[in-house]
N, C-alpha and C positions, 0 to 999 in steps of 0.2 A: 358480611352479617356484622364485624367488628364495629364499623362505623355507626349503625344504627343503635348499637348500644351506648354509645357517647352520650354525652348532653345534647350534642347537635346545635343546629344553629337556624334560626328563622322561627319557622313556625314548630319546630321541635326541640326548641330552646328550654332550659331550665325556667326562663322567666314566662314562658308559655305554659308551662306545667303549674308552676305558682299560681298564676290567674285561673286556672281550673279549680285549684284547691280554692281560693276566695271566694269563687262562684258556687262552690258545695257549701262553703260554711254559710252563705248567703240563702241556700237553699235548705238549710235546716239542719246540715250534718255536724256535729258537734263531738264527735268521737276522733279526738285529737291523734290517737294511735293510728286510726285508720288513714287519716289526711296525711299524716306524717309518711307513712308506707307508700300512698299513692304520689306523694310529690316528689319520692326518690325513684320510682319505677318506670321508665320511661314507655309510655303507653304506645307511642308511636312504631317501637320495636315489634309490636304485637299485631299491626296492620300491613297489607301490602304498601310498595311504596307509592303506588299512586294514590291512597288514600292517608298517606304521612300528614300532610298538612290538615287534614281535618281530625285527628287523632285526639285532641284535646277539646273538641266541640262536644255539648252535650247532646249526642246524637249516637245510636247505633250505628255500627258500621258492617257492611257485609263482608264475610270472610271466605266466601264460595262455598260449595257444599250445601247449600240452603242454609248455611248458620250465620249468624251474627255475633259482633262482640258489642255486648251491652253497654249503654250511655254512661258515662262517670258516674251521673247521680244514683242510678239503681246498683250500681256496683258498690259504691261506698254504703250506700242506705242498707242493702241485703248484707253486708259484711259488718257494718254496725249492730244490726240486728243479731247476728250469728254470735257476736263476740259479747254482746250485752254487758259490755262494761269488765269482761274478766279475760284472761289468760286462756286462749285455746290449746286444749292438748290434741288428740287424736281427731281429723276431720275427714270427713269423705265429700267429696264434689261430684255431682251427677252432671256431666257435662263439660268435658275438659275445653272444649273449642280453640280458641287460640292460645290459652294458657294465661291471659293476664289474669284472670280472676284466681286461677291456681298459683301463680306468683305471690298476689297479695296474699292468698292465704299461707303460703310458704313463710312468709314475712312475719306471720303473726301466729302460727300454730307450731306444735312441737314437730307434729307428723301431718301430711297432707296426702290422701290416697284421693286419685281422680280418675273417673271412668269416662270414655267416650265411645259411640256405637261407630262412627264413622273411621274406619281404618287409616284411608290416607290422612285424613284430618289430623288425626293422633301422631302418627309418625311426623308430619312436617312440625306439630306442635312441640312434639319430643325431642327434635334437633334445635329448635328455638329456645326452648329451656335449658337445655344442656350449656348453652352460651353462658347462661348466669349463673352455673356452677352449684345449683341447688342441691343439697344433701338429703333432703328430708320429703322429697316429692317422690309418689311411686304412682306411676300410670299403668292404666289396663285398658285394654280392647274388651269392653264388656256392654250388656244391655242395661242401661241406667234404671230399669224398673225392678232389677234384681238387686240393685247396691252392690257392695262387696263382701258377702256373708263370711269369707274367710280372714276378714281382716277385721271384722266387729268383735265388740261393740266400739262406736264411735261418739264422742262427747258432743259432735255438732256435725250435722249434714246440711250442705247448701246445693239445691239444685237449680240449674240455669236453664231449664226448660219447662213448658207448662203441661203439667199432667191433668187428667180427668178427675183426679181422686187423689188421697193420700196412699200409697202404695203400703200393703202390709208388710212387704217385706223389709223396707226401709224403716218403718216404726220398731220391726224387731231388731235391727241393727243399731238401734240408737241407745246409748246408755243411762241408766237411771239419772234423772236431772238433766238430760240433753236436751238440745235444741233443734227442730228442723226447721228452716226457712225456705219456701217453694212457692212457685206460680201455681194456680189450679184455675182451670177453667178452658172454654175453647174460644167461641167469639168474644167472651167478657172473661176476662181473667182478672183474679185478684191475688195479691201477694198473701201468703198464710203464713202463721208462725206457730208452730207444733211443740210446746213443752211438755217432756214425759215426767210428769209428777209420780208420786206414790201412788195416788187413785189412779192413774192411767194417763193417756195423751189429754192434754188442754190445748184447743186449736183458737187462735185469733185471728180474724179475718181484717187485712189491712186494704191497702189502697189499690186502684187498678193498675194493671202493669201491661206489657205485650210482649210474650216471648215466644221463640220457635215452638211448636209442640213437641213434647218428648216422645218418640217413636220406640216400637218394639224392634227387637231383632238386633243384627249387626250389619252394619254398611261397609 
């Protein structure tokens, strides 16, 4: 594992990563704080060895268990929306997956809580994140629909699976002035940004996206 965390050679080199960052700028990502974190984090360390050569392409990649790692543009875009130009405090991530998005949030937020419904995937990711020696990540095997009420309220919530609606449980766990970014829909999904104002939630519908569905229960 140690070799995977180095700058690497060839398709996993720092130069390859910087080409990804330049492409993200060309695609309209302007949050240089997010771009800086993505430039230093080795995305190839979060995918299987057979897929490492494609780690910096702008595509989603399979993780097994019916899950995927989102394309770099979506990761950058959703993280930028969540940050909204501000420092992140306590963040909840719904869908730990391979831990790439989790690691990015850990470099940007004071605390990151992340829940994953698939137990074997979570254990694999737990070991991977341990290699990075993060001290501000808390992982839990839990149903994403329910959030993590025992650690609420959260300043920001990021969901990396598509729900059919905004779960009331998540809105209840959002701090006043907080922001929730999530995809909603089945065949046709769109990214949604929900801000919790003093008058209640304000929802903005953004561009079409494609995520795995948010499933109930534990796996």
